[in-house]
C-alpha positions, 0 to 999 in steps of 0.5 A, a space after each residue: 169058815 161058813 158063810 153064816 159065821 162070816 155074816 154073823 161076825 160082820 153083823 156084830 162088828 157093825 152093831 158094835 161100831 154104830 153106838 161108838 161112832 154116833 156120839 162122835 158124828 152127832 157132837 162133832 164141833 159141839 161143846 157139852 154143858 159143864 154139868 153134863 161133862 161132869 156127869 159123864 166123867 163119873 160114868 166109868 167109876 159108877 159102872 165099875 163099882 156097880 159091877 164089882 161091889 155085888 161080886 164082893 158081897 155075894 161070893 159063895 165060899 166065904 164073904 170074908 174073901 171078898 171083903 178082905 180082897 177088896 180092902 187090900 185092893 182099895 188100900 193099895 190103890 189109895 196109896 197110889 200103886 200100879 194096877 198090876 201091883 193092886 191085883 197082885 197084892 190083893 191076890 197075895 193077901 187072899 192067898 195068905 188068908 186062905 193059907 192061915 184060915 
């Protein structure tokens, strides 16, 4: 590996580490207000929804692939299935859909 690549990898590691480390250093020993804790607990779900939902609606081939796949995944997840089962179930439903339609 060249020296430039190693320096670039080290730089990316530092830039990635700093935003993860700063909250721990800044808020060590401090309790956040309950409202802020509630807001922060919902951030992962909101982010995941913002990433997945447009992909469901803007699928290029057939919008029903996205809708049926999302519905199958939602139902399986709602029933308490493991993540792997949700993914495999959604893939199976879409395979059957593409086979028959």
